RODRENMI-756954 format. One record per residue: y, z, x of N, C-alpha, C, O in turn; residue number from 0; residue in three letters. Coordinates in Angstrom, 3 decimals, decimal comma. Example, Ala and Ser with C-alpha at 12.3 -4.5 7.8 and 13.67 -1.06 7.14 Angstrom:
2
+----------+----------+----------+----------+----------+----------+----------+----------+----------+----------+----------+----------+-----+------+
|      n_Y |      n_Z |      n_X |     ca_Y |     ca_Z |     ca_X |      c_Y |      c_Z |      c_X |      o_Y |      o_Z |      o_X | pos | code |
+----------+----------+----------+----------+----------+----------+----------+----------+----------+----------+----------+----------+-----+------+
|   -5,690 |    7,800 |   13,190 |   -4,500 |    7,800 |   12,300 |   -3,300 |    7,800 |   13,200 |   -3,319 |    8,465 |   14,236 |   0 |  ala |
|   -2,250 |    7,080 |   12,850 |   -1,060 |    7,140 |   13,670 |    0,030 |    7,870 |   12,900 |    1,138 |    8,039 |   13,409 |   1 |  ser |
+----------+----------+----------+----------+----------+----------+----------+----------+----------+----------+----------+----------+-----+------+
This chain:
124
+----------+----------+----------+----------+----------+----------+----------+----------+----------+----------+----------+----------+-----+------+
|      n_Y |      n_Z |      n_X |     ca_Y |     ca_Z |     ca_X |      c_Y |      c_Z |      c_X |      o_Y |      o_Z |      o_X | pos | code |
+----------+----------+----------+----------+----------+----------+----------+----------+----------+----------+----------+----------+-----+------+
|   58,088 |  316,425 | -164,966 |   59,070 |  317,245 | -164,982 |   58,695 |  318,005 | -166,208 |   58,935 |  319,212 | -166,235 |   0 |  met |
|   58,214 |  317,505 | -167,075 |   57,844 |  318,480 | -168,367 |   57,272 |  319,313 | -168,252 |   57,441 |  320,392 | -168,819 |   1 |  thr |
|   55,811 |  318,810 | -166,899 |   54,680 |  319,717 | -167,132 |   55,388 |  321,142 | -166,353 |   55,042 |  322,297 | -166,602 |   2 |  met |
|   56,427 |  320,744 | -165,384 |   57,143 |  321,954 | -164,685 |   57,804 |  322,980 | -165,798 |   58,362 |  324,005 | -165,405 |   3 |  leu |
|   57,718 |  322,660 | -167,226 |   58,642 |  323,735 | -167,888 |   57,572 |  324,630 | -168,137 |   57,893 |  325,695 | -168,665 |   4 |  ile |
|   56,323 |  324,437 | -167,868 |   55,272 |  325,591 | -168,224 |   54,808 |  326,348 | -167,201 |   53,724 |  326,927 | -167,276 |   5 |  phe |
|   55,733 |  326,422 | -165,963 |   55,735 |  327,273 | -165,055 |   57,056 |  327,971 | -164,936 |   58,128 |  327,444 | -164,640 |   6 |  val |
|   56,756 |  329,625 | -165,294 |   57,945 |  330,449 | -166,181 |   59,112 |  330,580 | -164,908 |   60,289 |  330,525 | -165,267 |   7 |  glu |
|   58,880 |  330,720 | -163,719 |   60,129 |  330,724 | -162,670 |   60,866 |  329,221 | -162,844 |   62,073 |  329,304 | -162,620 |   8 |  pro |
|   60,496 |  328,117 | -163,129 |   61,161 |  327,015 | -163,150 |   61,608 |  326,542 | -164,711 |   62,336 |  325,593 | -164,998 |   9 |  leu |
|   61,097 |  327,281 | -165,429 |   61,424 |  327,064 | -166,942 |   62,865 |  328,060 | -166,864 |   63,878 |  327,697 | -167,462 |  10 |  arg |
|   62,838 |  329,197 | -166,156 |   63,942 |  330,012 | -166,452 |   65,164 |  329,533 | -165,991 |   66,274 |  329,793 | -166,454 |  11 |  asp |
|   64,770 |  328,513 | -164,651 |   65,727 |  327,876 | -163,672 |   66,594 |  326,756 | -164,788 |   67,810 |  326,577 | -164,861 |  12 |  ala |
|   65,499 |  326,111 | -165,585 |   66,230 |  324,883 | -166,596 |   66,968 |  325,940 | -167,436 |   68,110 |  325,603 | -167,750 |  13 |  phe |
|   66,596 |  327,042 | -167,829 |   67,442 |  327,664 | -168,746 |   68,962 |  327,749 | -168,363 |   69,942 |  327,324 | -168,975 |  14 |  lys |
|   68,887 |  328,312 | -167,367 |   69,909 |  328,751 | -166,644 |   70,957 |  328,033 | -166,137 |   72,112 |  328,425 | -165,974 |  15 |  val |
|   70,451 |  326,877 | -165,879 |   71,337 |  325,626 | -165,251 |   70,961 |  324,258 | -166,550 |   69,885 |  323,697 | -166,759 |  16 |  ser |
|   72,108 |  324,084 | -167,134 |   72,005 |  323,163 | -167,970 |   71,773 |  321,695 | -167,422 |   71,167 |  320,960 | -168,201 |  17 |  tyr |
|   72,156 |  321,143 | -166,200 |   71,524 |  319,900 | -166,003 |   70,563 |  319,645 | -164,931 |   70,285 |  318,549 | -164,445 |  18 |  val |
|   69,889 |  321,270 | -164,491 |   68,881 |  320,603 | -163,700 |   67,627 |  319,895 | -164,217 |   66,839 |  319,309 | -163,475 |  19 |  leu |
|   67,483 |  320,006 | -165,733 |   66,308 |  319,383 | -166,077 |   66,451 |  317,506 | -166,350 |   65,588 |  316,634 | -166,244 |  20 |  tyr |
|   67,779 |  317,424 | -166,692 |   68,252 |  315,926 | -166,604 |   67,904 |  315,434 | -165,336 |   67,098 |  314,522 | -165,150 |  21 |  pro |
|   68,497 |  316,025 | -164,493 |   68,744 |  315,389 | -163,017 |   67,344 |  315,486 | -162,822 |   66,797 |  314,402 | -162,617 |  22 |  leu |
|   66,601 |  316,505 | -162,829 |   65,096 |  316,037 | -162,095 |   64,692 |  315,048 | -162,692 |   64,204 |  314,185 | -161,962 |  23 |  gly |
|   64,719 |  314,756 | -164,205 |   63,913 |  313,542 | -164,676 |   64,871 |  312,268 | -163,920 |   64,257 |  311,409 | -163,289 |  24 |  cys |
|   66,082 |  312,206 | -163,996 |   66,395 |  310,997 | -163,566 |   66,041 |  310,789 | -161,916 |   65,684 |  309,709 | -161,445 |  25 |  ile |
|   66,195 |  311,925 | -161,205 |   65,876 |  311,652 | -159,978 |   64,604 |  311,234 | -159,644 |   64,303 |  310,488 | -158,712 |  26 |  gly |
|   63,643 |  311,917 | -160,705 |   61,932 |  311,674 | -160,500 |   61,684 |  310,317 | -160,949 |   60,756 |  309,706 | -160,419 |  27 |  leu |
|   62,346 |  309,785 | -161,807 |   62,233 |  308,351 | -162,662 |   62,856 |  307,333 | -161,772 |   62,438 |  306,181 | -161,886 |  28 |  gly |
|   63,753 |  307,573 | -160,937 |   64,612 |  307,000 | -160,026 |   63,394 |  306,660 | -158,827 |   62,969 |  305,518 | -158,650 |  29 |  tyr |
|   62,893 |  307,925 | -158,004 |   62,032 |  307,777 | -157,092 |   61,063 |  306,885 | -157,393 |   60,863 |  305,871 | -156,725 |  30 |  phe |
|   60,291 |  307,271 | -158,597 |   58,902 |  306,435 | -158,969 |   58,912 |  304,927 | -159,044 |   58,190 |  304,083 | -158,512 |  31 |  ile |
|   60,162 |  304,821 | -160,033 |   60,677 |  303,260 | -159,996 |   60,761 |  302,732 | -158,748 |   60,289 |  301,622 | -158,499 |  32 |  gly |
|   61,488 |  303,617 | -157,671 |   61,412 |  302,686 | -156,097 |   60,214 |  302,440 | -155,781 |   59,817 |  301,310 | -155,500 |  33 |  asn |
|   59,457 |  303,533 | -155,790 |   57,799 |  303,320 | -155,405 |   57,013 |  302,020 | -156,067 |   56,366 |  301,099 | -155,571 |  34 |  leu |
|   57,331 |  302,337 | -157,259 |   56,603 |  300,990 | -158,075 |   57,105 |  299,265 | -157,782 |   56,470 |  298,272 | -157,427 |  35 |  leu |
|   58,552 |  299,504 | -158,127 |   58,871 |  298,118 | -158,637 |   59,694 |  297,568 | -157,472 |   59,545 |  296,357 | -157,310 |  36 |  ile |
|   60,421 |  298,099 | -156,730 |   61,210 |  297,691 | -155,760 |   60,739 |  296,827 | -154,837 |   61,523 |  295,912 | -154,587 |  37 |  val |
|   59,596 |  296,814 | -154,179 |   58,686 |  296,279 | -153,518 |   58,235 |  294,765 | -154,215 |   58,343 |  293,756 | -153,518 |  38 |  gly |
|   57,806 |  294,680 | -155,401 |   57,847 |  293,777 | -155,995 |   59,057 |  292,746 | -156,319 |   59,041 |  291,527 | -156,147 |  39 |  lys |
|   60,169 |  293,591 | -156,861 |   61,376 |  292,459 | -157,058 |   61,927 |  292,172 | -155,435 |   62,492 |  291,120 | -155,136 |  40 |  val |
|   61,692 |  293,176 | -154,536 |   62,504 |  292,746 | -153,344 |   61,196 |  290,897 | -153,004 |   61,674 |  289,772 | -152,862 |  41 |  asn |
|   60,117 |  291,122 | -152,982 |   59,296 |  289,960 | -152,716 |   59,875 |  289,131 | -153,457 |   60,139 |  288,139 | -152,777 |  42 |  asp |
|   60,328 |  288,976 | -154,854 |   61,224 |  287,891 | -155,537 |   61,923 |  287,172 | -155,107 |   61,955 |  285,942 | -155,144 |  43 |  leu |
|   62,712 |  288,092 | -154,538 |   64,360 |  287,669 | -153,940 |   63,957 |  287,105 | -152,640 |   64,747 |  286,251 | -152,237 |  44 |  tyr |
|   62,937 |  287,343 | -151,859 |   62,781 |  286,853 | -150,411 |   62,996 |  285,765 | -150,409 |   63,706 |  285,550 | -149,426 |  45 |  ser |
|   62,794 |  284,786 | -150,991 |   63,182 |  283,278 | -150,719 |   64,599 |  282,714 | -151,449 |   65,215 |  281,690 | -151,153 |  46 |  ser |
|   64,927 |  283,726 | -152,516 |   65,911 |  283,128 | -153,110 |   67,359 |  283,425 | -152,591 |   68,298 |  282,628 | -152,598 |  47 |  ile |
|   67,370 |  284,815 | -152,105 |   68,412 |  285,416 | -151,407 |   69,031 |  284,863 | -150,272 |   68,229 |  284,593 | -149,377 |  48 |  ala |
|   70,337 |  284,584 | -150,005 |   70,763 |  284,074 | -148,914 |   70,496 |  284,799 | -147,531 |   70,655 |  286,011 | -147,392 |  49 |  pro |
|   70,095 |  283,988 | -146,564 |   70,039 |  284,395 | -145,231 |   71,000 |  285,571 | -144,781 |   72,027 |  285,502 | -145,456 |  50 |  glu |
|   71,038 |  286,622 | -143,889 |   71,776 |  287,548 | -143,673 |   72,312 |  287,002 | -141,757 |   71,621 |  286,390 | -140,943 |  51 |  lys |
|   73,800 |  287,549 | -141,592 |   74,200 |  287,283 | -140,398 |   74,799 |  288,399 | -139,855 |   75,244 |  289,268 | -140,604 |  52 |  lys |
|   74,875 |  288,501 | -138,596 |   75,376 |  289,548 | -137,945 |   76,801 |  289,652 | -138,191 |   77,550 |  288,681 | -138,090 |  53 |  tyr |
|   77,308 |  291,185 | -138,615 |   78,744 |  291,471 | -138,994 |   79,263 |  292,291 | -138,300 |   80,217 |  292,920 | -138,760 |  54 |  ala |
|   78,787 |  292,549 | -136,940 |   79,080 |  293,780 | -136,318 |   78,461 |  294,911 | -136,132 |   77,240 |  294,869 | -136,291 |  55 |  gly |
|   79,101 |  296,279 | -135,738 |   78,624 |  297,404 | -136,016 |   79,518 |  298,468 | -136,278 |   80,742 |  298,345 | -136,238 |  56 |  tyr |
|   78,878 |  299,572 | -136,562 |   79,977 |  300,445 | -137,068 |   79,400 |  301,855 | -136,813 |   78,225 |  302,173 | -136,996 |  57 |  val |
|   80,520 |  302,759 | -136,308 |   79,952 |  304,361 | -135,819 |   80,215 |  305,494 | -137,212 |   81,292 |  305,889 | -137,659 |  58 |  asn |
|   79,241 |  305,721 | -137,532 |   79,192 |  306,637 | -138,732 |   78,701 |  307,978 | -138,220 |   78,712 |  308,392 | -137,061 |  59 |  asp |
|   78,254 |  308,590 | -139,362 |   77,754 |  309,899 | -139,106 |   76,484 |  309,831 | -138,784 |   75,938 |  310,927 | -138,656 |  60 |  asp |
|   75,845 |  308,914 | -138,613 |   74,408 |  308,452 | -138,135 |   74,332 |  307,485 | -136,629 |   73,312 |  307,004 | -136,134 |  61 |  phe |
|   75,537 |  307,401 | -136,185 |   75,922 |  306,942 | -134,845 |   75,820 |  305,350 | -135,395 |   75,596 |  304,827 | -136,487 |  62 |  gly |
|   76,085 |  304,913 | -134,145 |   76,470 |  303,110 | -133,879 |   75,087 |  302,457 | -134,634 |   73,914 |  302,748 | -134,400 |  63 |  tyr |
|   75,564 |  301,580 | -135,514 |   74,454 |  300,722 | -136,275 |   74,832 |  299,345 | -136,571 |   76,012 |  299,108 | -136,828 |  64 |  arg |
|   73,969 |  298,415 | -136,566 |   74,421 |  296,922 | -136,524 |   74,608 |  296,783 | -138,101 |   73,919 |  297,573 | -138,747 |  65 |  ser |
|   75,540 |  295,787 | -138,946 |   75,723 |  295,759 | -139,885 |   75,406 |  294,259 | -140,042 |   75,905 |  293,484 | -139,227 |  66 |  ile |
|   74,423 |  293,676 | -141,266 |   74,490 |  292,341 | -141,453 |   74,924 |  292,103 | -142,874 |   74,821 |  292,982 | -143,730 |  67 |  tyr |
|   75,460 |  290,788 | -143,139 |   75,924 |  290,784 | -144,312 |   75,423 |  289,202 | -145,106 |   75,059 |  288,370 | -144,276 |  68 |  lys |
|   75,396 |  288,953 | -145,878 |   75,084 |  287,401 | -146,678 |   75,808 |  286,642 | -146,050 |   76,996 |  286,813 | -145,778 |  69 |  asp |
|   74,854 |  285,394 | -145,673 |   75,570 |  284,063 | -145,136 |   75,929 |  283,351 | -146,292 |   75,254 |  282,356 | -146,556 |  70 |  asp |
|   77,208 |  283,779 | -147,314 |   77,251 |  283,144 | -148,274 |   77,664 |  281,599 | -147,739 |   77,081 |  280,634 | -148,234 |  71 |  ile |
|   78,853 |  281,384 | -146,550 |   78,983 |  280,125 | -146,654 |   77,720 |  278,973 | -146,433 |   77,614 |  277,853 | -146,932 |  72 |  asp |
|   76,895 |  279,630 | -145,573 |   75,734 |  278,556 | -145,405 |   74,961 |  278,405 | -146,614 |   74,353 |  277,339 | -146,716 |  73 |  lys |
|   74,845 |  279,302 | -147,621 |   74,045 |  279,480 | -148,838 |   74,553 |  278,571 | -149,502 |   73,795 |  277,667 | -149,854 |  74 |  tyr |
|   76,416 |  278,479 | -150,012 |   76,980 |  277,993 | -151,029 |   76,892 |  276,225 | -150,331 |   76,859 |  275,325 | -151,170 |  75 |  thr |
|   76,867 |  275,920 | -149,154 |   77,073 |  274,470 | -148,467 |   75,736 |  273,861 | -148,688 |   75,640 |  272,634 | -148,703 |  76 |  gln |
|   74,694 |  274,624 | -148,861 |   73,387 |  273,833 | -148,838 |   72,878 |  273,741 | -150,216 |   73,137 |  274,626 | -151,032 |  77 |  ser |
|   72,188 |  272,744 | -150,505 |   71,320 |  272,654 | -151,731 |   70,084 |  273,637 | -151,558 |   69,676 |  274,087 | -150,488 |  78 |  ser |
|   69,550 |  273,889 | -152,873 |   68,406 |  274,569 | -152,715 |   67,114 |  273,575 | -152,956 |   66,782 |  273,086 | -154,036 |  79 |  glu |
|   66,595 |  273,434 | -151,934 |   65,459 |  272,332 | -152,407 |   64,313 |  273,083 | -152,560 |   64,137 |  274,209 | -152,093 |  80 |  ile |
|   63,539 |  272,441 | -153,223 |   62,207 |  273,289 | -153,906 |   61,139 |  272,769 | -153,374 |   60,324 |  272,258 | -154,143 |  81 |  leu |
|   60,966 |  272,768 | -152,425 |   59,380 |  272,295 | -151,495 |   59,663 |  273,436 | -150,449 |   60,726 |  274,022 | -150,244 |  82 |  ile |
|   58,462 |  273,601 | -149,850 |   58,092 |  274,450 | -149,031 |   58,131 |  275,915 | -149,300 |   57,419 |  276,365 | -150,198 |  83 |  gly |
|   59,097 |  276,898 | -148,419 |   58,843 |  278,302 | -149,064 |   60,068 |  278,721 | -150,394 |   60,569 |  279,822 | -150,624 |  84 |  arg |
|   60,250 |  277,648 | -150,976 |   60,974 |  277,628 | -151,799 |   60,449 |  277,193 | -153,266 |   61,051 |  277,365 | -154,326 |  85 |  asn |
|   59,119 |  276,556 | -153,068 |   58,653 |  275,810 | -154,154 |   58,607 |  276,614 | -155,367 |   58,700 |  276,030 | -156,447 |  86 |  val |
|   58,438 |  278,233 | -155,316 |   58,304 |  278,646 | -156,683 |   59,568 |  279,505 | -157,340 |   59,574 |  280,339 | -158,246 |  87 |  asp |
|   60,760 |  278,899 | -156,419 |   61,934 |  279,921 | -156,981 |   62,197 |  279,910 | -158,583 |   62,401 |  280,920 | -159,256 |  88 |  asn |
|   62,150 |  278,510 | -159,091 |   62,289 |  278,476 | -160,328 |   61,684 |  279,499 | -161,283 |   62,286 |  280,022 | -162,221 |  89 |  leu |
|   60,223 |  279,754 | -160,874 |   59,216 |  280,792 | -161,369 |   59,784 |  281,989 | -161,146 |   59,870 |  282,838 | -162,033 |  90 |  lys |
|   60,239 |  282,166 | -159,893 |   60,485 |  283,961 | -159,406 |   61,777 |  284,211 | -160,382 |   61,854 |  285,272 | -161,002 |  91 |  lys |
|   62,746 |  283,247 | -160,497 |   64,153 |  283,717 | -161,324 |   63,648 |  283,674 | -162,620 |   64,312 |  284,299 | -163,447 |  92 |  arg |
|   62,573 |  283,060 | -163,047 |   62,319 |  283,419 | -164,367 |   61,592 |  284,653 | -164,752 |   61,693 |  285,197 | -165,851 |  93 |  lys |
|   60,732 |  285,121 | -163,609 |   60,116 |  286,428 | -163,550 |   61,351 |  287,370 | -163,394 |   61,595 |  288,020 | -164,411 |  94 |  met |
|   62,174 |  287,577 | -162,339 |   63,302 |  288,343 | -162,648 |   63,750 |  288,629 | -163,954 |   63,849 |  289,707 | -164,540 |  95 |  ile |
|   63,990 |  287,539 | -164,287 |   64,752 |  287,709 | -165,746 |   64,117 |  288,057 | -166,620 |   64,640 |  288,759 | -167,486 |  96 |  arg |
|   62,940 |  287,737 | -166,691 |   61,851 |  288,050 | -167,910 |   61,796 |  290,078 | -167,348 |   61,893 |  290,976 | -168,184 |  97 |  ser |
|   61,651 |  290,299 | -166,046 |   61,494 |  291,881 | -165,935 |   63,011 |  292,604 | -166,110 |   63,069 |  293,777 | -166,479 |  98 |  met |
|   64,211 |  291,846 | -165,829 |   65,344 |  292,740 | -166,165 |   65,513 |  292,772 | -167,702 |   66,314 |  293,576 | -168,181 |  99 |  glu |
|   64,741 |  291,869 | -168,576 |   64,956 |  291,860 | -169,949 |   64,087 |  292,969 | -170,448 |   64,265 |  293,689 | -171,431 | 100 |  arg |
|   63,170 |  292,966 | -169,631 |   61,969 |  294,070 | -170,541 |   62,406 |  295,510 | -170,090 |   62,347 |  296,432 | -170,904 | 101 |  lys |
|   62,757 |  295,677 | -169,055 |   63,129 |  297,001 | -168,472 |   64,212 |  297,854 | -169,044 |   64,094 |  299,019 | -169,425 | 102 |  tyr |
|   65,349 |  297,069 | -169,050 |   66,546 |  296,935 | -169,744 |   66,486 |  297,736 | -171,007 |   67,298 |  298,630 | -171,246 | 103 |  lys |
|   65,491 |  297,395 | -171,827 |   65,120 |  297,784 | -173,282 |   64,728 |  299,341 | -172,951 |   65,205 |  300,133 | -173,764 | 104 |  lys |
|   63,928 |  299,931 | -171,882 |   63,641 |  300,918 | -171,966 |   64,714 |  302,098 | -171,312 |   64,446 |  303,291 | -171,170 | 105 |  tyr |
|   65,457 |  301,704 | -171,108 |   66,817 |  302,976 | -170,420 |   67,260 |  303,828 | -171,363 |   67,219 |  305,055 | -171,283 | 106 |  ile |
|   67,793 |  303,027 | -172,484 |   68,300 |  303,940 | -173,624 |   67,691 |  304,901 | -174,371 |   68,033 |  306,080 | -174,454 | 107 |  leu |
|   66,599 |  304,257 | -175,018 |   65,483 |  305,782 | -175,248 |   65,386 |  306,497 | -174,336 |   65,955 |  307,566 | -174,555 | 108 |  pro |
|   64,772 |  306,412 | -173,057 |   64,356 |  307,331 | -171,843 |   65,698 |  308,476 | -171,809 |   65,569 |  309,700 | -171,820 | 109 |  glu |
|   66,967 |  307,728 | -171,767 |   68,205 |  308,601 | -171,569 |   67,818 |  309,606 | -173,259 |   67,941 |  310,831 | -173,237 | 110 |  leu |
|   67,495 |  309,078 | -174,218 |   67,505 |  310,026 | -175,421 |   66,385 |  310,957 | -175,603 |   66,302 |  311,955 | -176,319 | 111 |  leu |
|   65,628 |  310,474 | -174,884 |   64,263 |  311,405 | -174,774 |   64,597 |  312,380 | -173,695 |   64,188 |  313,525 | -173,888 | 112 |  val |
|   65,395 |  312,102 | -172,373 |   65,616 |  313,078 | -171,701 |   66,627 |  314,097 | -172,012 |   66,526 |  315,236 | -171,556 | 113 |  ile |
|   67,857 |  313,637 | -172,974 |   68,812 |  314,553 | -173,761 |   68,143 |  315,722 | -174,761 |   68,409 |  316,924 | -174,742 | 114 |  ala |
|   67,234 |  315,051 | -175,610 |   66,575 |  315,442 | -176,621 |   65,642 |  316,817 | -175,927 |   65,678 |  317,900 | -176,511 | 115 |  val |
|   64,892 |  316,658 | -174,748 |   63,960 |  317,247 | -174,125 |   64,749 |  318,700 | -173,533 |   64,506 |  319,897 | -173,684 | 116 |  ile |
|   65,637 |  318,060 | -172,910 |   66,824 |  318,961 | -172,178 |   67,253 |  320,116 | -173,397 |   67,132 |  321,340 | -173,461 | 117 |  ser |
|   67,650 |  319,381 | -174,048 |   68,359 |  320,427 | -175,528 |   67,344 |  321,310 | -175,659 |   67,734 |  322,473 | -175,762 | 118 |  ile |
|   66,067 |  321,137 | -175,693 |   64,702 |  321,796 | -176,365 |   64,693 |  322,745 | -175,013 |   64,636 |  323,942 | -175,297 | 119 |  leu |
|   64,732 |  322,496 | -173,804 |   64,221 |  323,444 | -172,858 |   65,373 |  324,497 | -172,932 |   65,046 |  325,683 | -172,878 | 120 |  val |
|   66,673 |  324,173 | -173,050 |   67,867 |  325,338 | -173,101 |   67,627 |  326,507 | -174,238 |   67,773 |  327,729 | -174,274 | 121 |  val |
|   67,114 |  325,324 | -175,290 |   66,895 |  326,745 | -176,645 |   66,024 |  327,248 | -176,356 |   66,325 |  328,429 | -176,179 | 122 |  ile |
|   64,576 |  327,010 | -176,094 |   63,572 |  327,365 | -175,832 |   63,521 |  328,509 | -174,844 |   62,436 |  328,972 | -174,492 | 123 |  ile |
+----------+----------+----------+----------+----------+----------+----------+----------+----------+----------+----------+----------+-----+------+
């Protein structure tokens, strides 16, 4: 998004709309984060998360579609035995916790940088 500041028509659009640049930064960051991180996190959660069960269907704007929800009853009634596909669950839980702690530190500085650059874009 910062590289787009050097394109004259986009810089003018950023100046006119105060929220366009910060929303673009947040949206682009969300998109890139989904591309890079979500697959890794979903892989870590695959053996830890409860199984899904069919919960019916709904008719919404996209037509009829099936809905699945977590089978919490089965999950809470069974013990997690750390053999087979669950052998690495403790390590996966530690990795998830460490990733969450690591990346949570970056949120506030990133938002502050976006705010400062947004102010500079509007001023300049």
